C-alpha positions as CSV (number, residue, x, y, z in Angstrom):
1,M,3.5,55.9,11.8
2,I,2.5,55.5,15.4
3,D,0.2,52.6,14.5
4,E,3.2,50.8,12.8
5,Q,5.4,51.4,15.9
6,S,2.7,50.0,18.2
7,K,2.3,46.9,16.0
8,I,6.1,46.4,16.0
9,A,6.1,46.8,19.8
10,V,3.3,44.2,20.1
11,H,5.1,41.8,17.8
12,D,8.3,42.3,19.7
13,T,6.5,41.4,23.0
14,E,4.9,38.4,21.4
15,I,8.2,37.2,20.0
16,K,9.8,37.5,23.5
17,H,7.0,35.4,25.0
18,L,7.4,32.8,22.2
19,Q,11.1,32.7,22.8
20,K,10.5,32.2,26.5
21,D,8.1,29.4,25.8
22,M,10.6,27.7,23.4
23,D,13.4,28.0,26.0
24,K,11.1,26.3,28.6
25,L,10.3,23.5,26.1
26,V,14.0,22.9,25.4
27,E,14.6,22.6,29.2
28,D,11.7,20.2,29.6
29,M,13.0,18.1,26.7
30,E,16.4,17.8,28.2
31,E,14.9,16.7,31.5
32,I,12.8,14.1,29.7
33,K,15.9,12.8,27.9
34,K,17.7,12.4,31.2
35,T,14.7,10.6,32.7
36,I,14.4,8.2,29.8
37,G,18.1,7.4,30.1
38,E,17.6,6.6,33.8
39,I,14.6,4.4,32.9
40,N,16.7,2.5,30.2
41,K,19.4,1.9,32.8
42,I,17.0,0.5,35.3
43,L,15.3,-1.7,32.7
44,A,18.7,-3.0,31.6
45,E,19.6,-3.9,35.1
46,A,16.2,-5.6,35.6
47,K,16.7,-7.6,32.5
48,G,19.9,-9.1,33.9
49,G,18.1,-9.9,37.1
50,W,15.3,-11.7,35.3
51,H,17.8,-13.8,33.4
52,M,19.5,-14.8,36.7
53,L,16.1,-15.7,38.2
54,M,15.3,-17.9,35.2
55,V,18.6,-19.7,35.4
56,L,18.1,-20.3,39.1
57,G,14.6,-21.5,38.5
58,G,15.8,-23.9,35.8
59,L,18.5,-25.2,38.1
60,G,16.0,-25.7,40.9
61,A,13.7,-27.6,38.6
62,A,16.5,-29.8,37.4
63,V,17.7,-30.6,40.9
64,G,14.1,-31.3,42.0
65,T,13.7,-33.6,39.1
66,A,16.9,-35.4,39.8
67,I,16.0,-35.9,43.5
68,G,12.5,-37.1,42.5
69,W,14.0,-39.6,40.1
70,F,16.5,-40.8,42.7
71,I,13.8,-41.3,45.3
72,E,11.6,-43.2,42.8
73,Q,14.6,-45.4,41.8
74,S,15.3,-46.1,45.5
75,V,11.8,-47.0,46.4
76,S,11.1,-49.2,43.4
77,K,14.0,-51.5,44.2
């Protein structure tokens, strides 16, 4: 009878430790979810910035080409 009670006490202690570990894992997962959300937000903002840089680069290339063409036409006359 005493042996069974000591086994139950050991199992109870082990269950408490397991529950504590599970609670810590849940907290860590919530923190990871928040961090991933912040990373997604930053990446979305960066994506918009890259699009703007590409547009500006394209416009710069077009203006540079137009100026080059104009200079070439002016010199060849």
